[in-house]
C-alpha positions in Angstrom: 6.5 -0.3 3.8 6.4 -3.8 2.5 9.5 -5.7 3.4 12.5 -7.2 1.8 14.3 -10.6 1.9 17.9 -9.5 1.6 19.0 -12.8 0.0 16.8 -12.8 -3.0 15.6 -9.2 -3.8 12.7 -10.6 -5.8 9.4 -8.7 -5.8 8.0 -11.2 -3.3 11.1 -10.8 -1.2 11.0 -7.0 -1.3 7.3 -6.8 -0.7 6.6 -9.8 1.5 5.5 -8.8 4.9 4.4 -5.3 5.4 7.8 -4.2 6.6 11.1 -3.3 4.9 14.8 -3.2 5.0 16.2 0.3 4.4 15.0 1.3 1.0 18.4 2.7 0.0 20.1 -0.7 0.2 17.2 -2.4 -1.5 16.8 0.0 -4.3 20.6 0.1 -4.9 20.5 -3.7 -5.4 17.5 -3.8 -7.7 17.8 -3.4 -11.4 16.2 -1.0 -13.8 14.6 -3.6 -16.1 12.3 -1.9 -18.5 8.7 -3.1 -18.3 7.5 -5.6 -20.9 3.9 -5.0 -20.0 1.8 -2.2 -21.4 -1.8 -1.4 -21.1 -4.2 -0.2 -23.8 -6.3 2.9 -23.8 -3.7 5.5 -22.9 -6.4 8.2 -23.4 -8.1 7.6 -20.1 -10.6 10.4 -19.4 -10.9 12.5 -16.4 -14.6 11.9 -15.9 -15.8 12.9 -12.5 -13.2 15.6 -12.0 -13.2 19.2 -13.1 -9.7 20.7 -13.2 -9.6 24.3 -11.8 -8.1 27.0 -14.1 -4.8 28.6 -13.7 -1.3 27.6 -12.4 -1.1 24.5 -10.3 1.0 23.8 -7.2 1.1 21.2 -4.5 3.6 20.8 -1.6 4.3 17.1 -1.1 5.5 15.3 2.0 9.2 15.9 1.1 8.5 19.5 1.5 9.0 20.0 -2.2 6.5 22.1 -4.2 5.4 20.6 -7.6 4.4 23.3 -10.1 2.8 23.5 -13.5 1.3 26.2 -15.7 -2.0 24.3 -15.7 -3.6 21.6 -13.7 -2.0 18.2 -14.7 -4.1 16.1 -17.0 -1.6 13.5 -18.1 -0.9 11.9 -14.8 1.2 8.8 -14.2 1.1 7.2 -10.7 1.9 4.1 -8.7 -1.0 1.7 -9.1 -2.3 2.1 -5.5 -2.2 5.9 -5.8 -3.9 5.8 -9.2 -6.7 3.7 -7.6 -7.1 6.2 -4.8 -7.3 9.1 -7.3 -9.8 7.1 -9.3 -12.1 6.9 -6.3 -12.1 10.7 -6.3 -12.9 11.0 -10.0 -9.3 11.8 -11.1 -8.1 9.4 -13.8 -4.5 8.7 -14.7 -3.0 7.8 -18.1 -0.2 5.5 -16.9 0.6 3.4 -13.9 3.6 1.5 -12.5 3.5 -1.2 -9.8 1.4 -4.3 -9.4 -1.6 -3.7 -11.8 -2.5 -7.0 -13.3 -2.3 -10.6 -12.1 -0.9 -13.5 -14.2 -4.4 -14.2 -15.6 -4.8 -10.6 -16.7 -7.2 -9.5 -13.9 -6.8 -6.4 -11.9 -4.4 -6.7 -9.0 -5.7 -6.0 -5.5 -3.8 -2.8 -5.5 -5.7 -1.5 -8.5 -8.9 -1.2 -6.6 -11.8 -0.2 -8.8 -9.7 1.2 -11.6 -10.2 -0.2 -15.1 -6.7 -1.5 -15.8 -7.5 -1.8 -19.5 -7.8 1.9 -19.8 -4.3 2.8 -18.6 -0.8 2.2 -19.9 1.1 -0.1 -17.7 4.7 1.1 -17.5 5.8 -1.8 -15.2 4.0 -4.5 -13.4 6.8 -5.7 -11.2 9.6 -4.3 -9.0 12.3 -2.7 -11.1 10.2 -2.3 -14.2 9.5 1.2 -15.5 9.4 1.7 -19.3 10.8 5.1 -19.8 10.0 5.3 -23.5 6.3 4.6 -22.8 6.4 7.1 -20.0 7.8 9.8 -22.2 5.2 9.0 -25.0 2.4 9.8 -22.5 3.8 13.4 -22.3 3.3 13.2 -18.5 2.7 16.4 -16.6 2.7 14.8 -13.1 4.1 11.6 -11.5 2.7 10.6 -8.1 3.7 7.8 -5.7 4.1 7.0 -2.1 7.2 7.0 0.1 8.1 4.3 2.6 11.2 5.9 4.2 12.2 9.2 5.8 14.6 10.0 2.9 11.8 10.6 0.5 12.5 7.7 -1.9 9.8 7.5 -4.5 8.1 4.1 -4.2 8.5 1.8 -7.3 10.6 4.4 -9.2 13.8 2.4 -9.9 16.8 4.1 -8.4 19.0 3.2 -11.4 16.7 5.0 -13.9 15.4 7.7 -11.6 17.4 10.5 -13.3 16.2 9.5 -16.7 12.6 9.4 -15.5 13.0 12.8 -13.9 14.6 14.2 -17.0 11.3 13.7 -18.9 10.3 16.8 -17.0 7.1 16.0 -15.2 6.9 17.3 -11.6 6.8 14.6 -9.0 4.7 14.3 -5.8 5.5 11.9 -2.9 2.9 11.1 -0.3 4.5 9.7 2.9 3.2 6.4 4.3 6.2 6.0 6.6 5.8 6.1 10.4 2.5 8.0 10.3 -1.0 6.9 11.1 -3.4 6.1 8.2 -5.6 9.1 8.6 -2.7 11.4 7.7 -1.9 10.1 4.2 -5.7 9.8 3.6 -6.0 13.5 4.2 -3.0 14.3 2.0 -4.4 12.2 -0.9 -7.7 14.0 -0.6 -5.9 17.3 -0.7 -4.0 16.3 -3.8 -7.2 15.1 -5.5 -8.8 18.4 -4.8 -6.1 20.3 -6.5 -6.5 18.0 -9.5 -10.2 18.8 -9.8 -11.9 16.4 -7.5 -15.1 17.5 -5.8 -14.1 16.7 -2.2 -17.3 18.0 -0.8 -19.5 15.6 -2.9 -22.1 13.4 -1.3 -20.0 10.4 -2.2 -16.8 11.6 -0.6 -18.6 13.0 2.5 -20.3 9.6 3.0 -17.1 7.7 2.6 -15.4 9.9 5.2 -18.3 9.4 7.6 -18.2 5.6 7.0 -14.5 5.7 7.8 -15.0 7.6 11.0 -17.8 5.2 12.0 -15.6 2.2 11.3 -12.8 3.6 13.4 -15.3 4.2 16.2 -16.4 0.6 15.9 -12.9 -0.8 16.0 -12.1 1.3 19.1 -15.3 0.0 20.8 -14.3 -3.6 19.9 -10.8 -3.2 21.4 -12.3 -1.7 24.6 -14.7 -4.6 24.9 -12.0 -7.2 24.3 -8.7 -5.7 25.2 -7.0 -9.1 25.7 -7.5 -10.3 22.1 -4.0 -10.6 20.6 -3.6 -9.8 16.9 -0.6 -11.1 14.9 0.3 -9.5 11.6 1.9 -11.9 9.1 3.0 -12.6 5.6 3.9 -15.8 3.9 6.6 -16.7 1.5 8.0 -20.0 0.4 10.6 -20.3 3.1 9.8 -17.6 5.6 6.9 -16.4 7.7 7.2 -12.7 8.4 5.8 -11.2 11.6 5.3 -7.4 11.4 5.9 -5.0 14.2 3.2 -2.4 14.6 5.4 0.6 14.2 6.2 2.3 10.8 3.2 0.9 8.9 0.4 3.4 8.4 -2.4 0.9 9.0 -0.9 -0.8 12.0 0.0 2.5 13.7 -3.5 3.7 13.3 -5.1 0.4 14.5 -2.8 0.4 17.5 -3.9 4.0 18.3 -7.5 2.7 18.3 -6.5 0.1 20.9 -5.6 -3.1 18.9 -3.5 -5.4 21.0 -0.8 -6.5 18.6 1.9 -9.2 18.9 5.1 -7.2 19.1 8.5 -8.8 18.1 11.3 -7.5 20.3 12.9 -4.3 19.2 16.4 -5.9 18.9 14.9 -8.6 16.6 13.1 -6.0 14.4 16.3 -4.0 14.1 17.6 -6.4 11.5 14.8 -5.3 9.1 15.0 -1.6 9.9 12.2 -2.0 12.4 9.6 -3.6 10.2 9.4 -7.3 10.8 10.8 -10.6 12.2 11.6 -13.5 9.9 10.6 -17.0 11.1 11.2 -20.4 9.6 8.0 -22.4 9.2 9.1 -24.7 11.9 9.0 -21.7 14.3 5.8 -20.1 13.1 4.2 -20.9 16.4 6.6 -18.7 18.3 3.9 -16.2 19.2 0.4 -16.8 20.6 -2.4 -15.0 18.9 -6.2 -15.0 18.8 -6.5 -13.3 15.4 -4.0 -13.3 12.5 -4.0 -10.7 9.8 -2.4 -11.9 6.6 -0.9 -10.0 3.7 -3.4 -10.2 0.8 -1.1 -8.9 -2.0 -0.1 -11.1 -4.9 3.5 -11.0 -3.8 2.6 -13.1 -0.8 1.3 -16.7 -0.5 -2.3 -16.6 0.6 -3.6 -18.5 3.7 -5.6 -21.0 1.6 -2.4 -22.0 -0.3 -0.2 -22.5 2.8 0.5 -26.2 3.2 2.8 -26.1 6.2 1.5 -28.3 9.0 2.8 -25.9 11.6 0.6 -23.2 10.1 -2.5 -25.4 10.1 -2.0 -26.2 13.8 -2.0 -22.6 14.9 -5.0 -22.0 17.3 -6.2 -18.9 15.4 -6.0 -20.8 12.1 -7.9 -23.8 13.5 -10.5 -21.4 14.9 -10.9 -19.7 11.5 -9.8 -16.4 12.9 -7.6 -15.3 10.0 -8.4 -12.2 8.0 -6.8 -10.3 5.1 -4.6 -7.2 5.4 -3.2 -5.0 2.6 0.1 -3.5 3.8 -0.2 -0.9 1.1 -3.7 0.5 1.6 -5.4 2.3 -1.2 -5.5 5.8 0.2 -9.1 6.7 -0.3 -11.6 6.7 2.6 -13.9 4.3 0.6 -11.2 1.7 0.3 -10.0 2.0 3.9 -13.5 1.4 5.5 -13.3 -2.4 4.9 -9.9 -2.6 6.5 -11.3 -1.2 9.8 -14.6 -3.1 9.5 -13.0 -6.5 9.0 -10.6 -6.1 11.9 -13.4 -4.8 14.2 -15.6 -7.8 13.2 -12.7 -10.2 13.9 -12.1 -8.8 17.3 -15.8 -8.7 18.2 -16.2 -12.3 17.2 -12.8 -13.6 18.4 -12.5 -16.5 20.9 -9.5 -16.5 23.1 -7.4 -19.3 21.6 -3.9 -18.0 21.9 
């Protein structure tokens, strides 16, 4: 899960580095501010998906079975989940989580989804407009989970009971301490129950492309096993270095042979195992040949980092910095570029660290 800065609890602090403090403490400290942002076009269609007839059930990763008399058609989801369902032809009516940027464009977590055709219940951490949610007459709420307790991501703890009281069944897909291919399968299974044609040429091709990209990354790591990869995220005062455990993408990449920089376990313990916090003066603590940087809008992007210590890093000077989304959109199509870009970076990397 994206991480937290315990001192500020801002969205950037909570989501800064691809790691996290225990969600219970973070959510307990965060408010239940109603969203001020709302999207137009609540009547988004379900083009591309044909809901099967009859009662609907789905057992989620909490072991809970969501049930409905018919297949849900008024779906509300975390933005990244909505983007994944969109790739499978299943459209949602409402979203919560980073959806639009300050200039009104689609956030990176929105993928190919048309953000003008959904109702935005909240664009920032702690925002979830319950009145707008109820007005959508939702028959399903879907999000991810970044802890073992089954906490629903971006559903504010303080208003959770009110949200659940609206009556829509909920589904949580775990992205905690599992490899990327597992939640990808689970999202596809969910999409199928919602009417997606999971045997279509498009889906089949995307799965094949994902498998090919995984094979390419494995080959790259075998050819250059000594290339060290550091995973970072930038905030105003802190540079976060992620450990490779707990995060779905990093665990999967490590299984394919990627040689990650690993902060010591006792250092990671302070963040629940997710990341190490460094001052900008100490950003050169670890030697790395390739740096993967958090590309979400909650993080400062590499081109905007002005710290001299950053600019002097060998990987930065060599142009060996690539983007990483700590919250991957869980469709095969959207995960192919993640594998491909890392494979290319390792294939082309010079030993500079």
